[in-house]
C-alpha positions in Angstrom: -3.9 11.6 65.0 -1.6 14.4 64.0 -2.5 17.8 65.5 -5.5 16.3 67.3 -3.2 14.6 69.7 -2.3 18.1 71.0 -5.9 19.3 71.4 -5.7 19.6 75.2 -2.3 21.3 75.2 -3.4 23.9 72.6 -6.7 24.6 74.3 -5.2 25.2 77.8 -2.6 27.7 76.6 -3.0 31.2 78.1 -1.1 33.7 75.9 -1.2 36.6 78.4 0.0 34.4 81.3 2.8 33.0 79.0 4.0 36.4 78.0 3.9 37.8 81.5 6.3 35.0 82.7 8.6 35.4 79.7 12.1 36.5 80.6 12.6 37.9 77.1 9.1 38.9 75.8 10.2 39.9 72.3 12.1 36.6 71.6 9.3 34.6 73.3 6.7 36.3 71.1 8.7 35.6 67.9 9.2 32.0 68.8 5.7 31.3 69.9 4.2 33.2 66.9 6.1 30.8 64.7 4.7 27.8 66.6 1.2 29.2 66.5 1.3 29.8 62.8 2.8 26.3 62.3 0.0 24.7 64.3 -2.7 26.7 62.5 -1.3 25.5 59.2 -1.5 21.9 60.4 -5.0 22.4 61.7 -6.2 23.8 58.4 -4.5 21.0 56.5 -5.8 18.2 58.7 -9.3 19.7 59.0 -10.1 18.8 55.5 -9.2 15.1 56.2 -11.2 15.1 59.5 -14.2 16.5 57.7 -13.9 14.0 55.0 -13.8 11.2 57.6 -16.9 12.7 59.2 -18.7 12.7 55.9 -17.7 9.1 55.1 -18.8 7.9 58.6 -22.1 9.8 58.3 -22.7 8.3 54.8 -21.9 4.8 56.1 -24.2 5.2 59.1 -27.1 6.5 56.9 -26.6 3.7 54.4 -26.7 1.1 57.2 -29.9 2.6 58.7 -31.5 2.6 55.2 -30.5 -1.0 54.8 -32.0 -2.0 58.1 -35.3 -0.3 57.1 -35.3 -2.0 53.7 -34.7 -5.5 55.3 -37.5 -4.9 57.8 -39.8 -3.9 54.9 -38.9 -7.0 52.8 -39.3 -9.2 55.8 -42.8 -7.9 56.3 -43.7 -8.3 52.7 -42.4 -11.9 52.8 -44.6 -12.7 55.7 -47.6 -11.1 54.0 -46.8 -13.3 51.0 -46.7 -16.4 53.2 -43.0 -16.9 52.6 -41.6 -17.2 56.2 -38.2 -18.6 55.0 -37.5 -15.4 53.0 -38.7 -13.3 55.9 -36.3 -15.2 58.2 -33.4 -14.5 55.9 -34.2 -10.8 55.7 -34.5 -10.6 59.5 -31.1 -12.4 60.0 -29.5 -10.0 57.7 -31.2 -7.1 59.6 -29.6 -8.4 62.9 -26.1 -8.3 61.3 -26.8 -4.8 60.0 -28.0 -3.7 63.4 -24.7 -4.9 65.0 -22.8 -3.0 62.3 -24.9 0.1 63.0 -23.6 0.3 66.5 -20.0 0.3 65.3 -20.8 2.8 62.6 -22.5 5.1 65.1 -19.4 5.0 67.3 -17.2 5.8 64.4 -19.4 8.7 63.3 -19.5 10.2 66.8 -15.7 10.0 67.0 -15.3 11.6 63.6 -17.9 14.3 64.5 -16.1 15.0 67.8 -12.8 15.3 65.9 -14.3 17.8 63.5 -15.6 19.9 66.4 -12.2 19.7 68.0 -10.5 20.9 64.8 -12.9 23.8 64.7 -12.2 24.7 68.3 -8.5 24.5 67.8 -8.6 26.7 64.8 -10.6 29.3 66.6 -8.3 29.1 69.6 -5.2 29.4 67.5 -6.6 32.4 65.6 -7.5 34.0 68.9 -4.1 33.3 70.4 -2.4 34.8 67.3 -4.6 37.8 67.6 -3.7 38.3 71.3 0.0 37.8 70.6 -0.1 40.3 67.8 -1.8 42.8 70.2 0.9 42.1 72.8 3.5 42.5 70.1 2.1 45.9 69.1 2.0 47.0 72.7 5.6 45.8 73.2 6.7 47.6 70.0 5.0 50.8 71.3 6.8 50.5 74.6 10.1 49.9 72.9 9.6 53.0 70.7 8.8 55.1 73.7 11.9 53.8 75.5 14.0 54.5 72.5 12.6 58.0 72.2 13.3 58.5 75.9 16.9 57.3 75.5 17.3 59.7 72.6 16.0 62.6 74.7 18.3 61.5 77.6 21.2 61.4 75.1 20.3 64.9 73.9 20.2 66.1 77.4 23.7 64.8 78.0 24.8 66.6 74.8 23.1 69.8 76.0 25.1 69.6 79.2 28.4 69.1 77.3 27.6 71.9 74.9 26.5 74.1 77.8 29.8 73.6 79.6 31.8 74.2 76.4 29.8 77.4 75.8 30.6 78.6 79.3 34.3 77.8 78.7 34.3 79.7 75.4 32.5 82.7 76.9 34.9 82.8 79.8 37.9 82.7 77.4 36.3 85.5 75.4 35.7 87.7 78.4 39.3 87.2 79.5 40.6 88.1 76.0 38.4 91.2 75.9 39.6 92.3 79.3 43.2 92.0 78.3 42.5 93.9 75.1 40.9 96.7 77.1 43.9 96.9 79.4 46.3 97.1 76.5 44.1 99.7 74.8 44.1 101.8 77.9 47.9 101.6 78.3 48.4 102.7 74.7 46.1 105.6 75.1 48.0 106.8 78.2 51.4 106.6 76.5 50.1 108.4 73.4 48.9 111.2 75.6 52.2 111.5 77.4 54.0 111.4 74.0 51.8 114.2 72.8 52.5 116.3 75.9 56.2 115.9 75.5 56.2 116.6 71.9 54.2 119.8 72.5 56.5 120.9 75.3 59.5 120.3 73.1 58.0 122.4 70.3 57.3 125.3 72.7 60.9 125.4 73.9 62.2 125.4 70.4 59.9 128.3 69.5 60.9 130.2 72.6 64.6 129.8 71.8 64.0 131.0 68.3 62.3 134.1 69.5 65.1 134.9 71.9 67.6 134.4 69.1 65.8 137.0 67.1 65.6 139.5 69.9 69.2 139.1 71.2 71.2 137.6 68.4 74.5 138.3 70.1 73.6 136.2 73.2 73.0 133.1 71.1 
């Protein structure tokens, strides 16, 4: 009878054990969550029918019992009135109703058991969905932590690259500054020599000019 045929399979499912064995937990969760919600929808839809069957079976059972009591009462009244033939008819009808009562009792017990099973399945499915949602939240948290760690690891790799590049730039800068200092030092030395020669040349010129003034004939 619909979802009831899967009662044993649904009740024996262990969500945690199922997830622990899953090769791809995330995909397994998604697929099984769909199945659970589908089953829960079927249980809710069929529960109304099962409960209706239970009520009909209970009503038929109660009516049969009431009929038996009524026939017994009429049979007694017929005997009291001295009408045994009518009493016999009531008792014969009572026998038939008693046979019917056994069948109605069996039907009611089955309908009642089905109603209990539907309730148990609904509670089990709701519990399984809750456990699966909890496992999904845990998995989502773990995936978030793993992603954050990957980001940190990636940032660490970038830091290494940037560190090496920074060292290379610093080395090139130091080399350039060293060359600039060498060139600056050379220029300063040459300027000093130029200045010395220029001063020396000026002194000779002045000395020659003085001699010229003193001994104009010798020049």
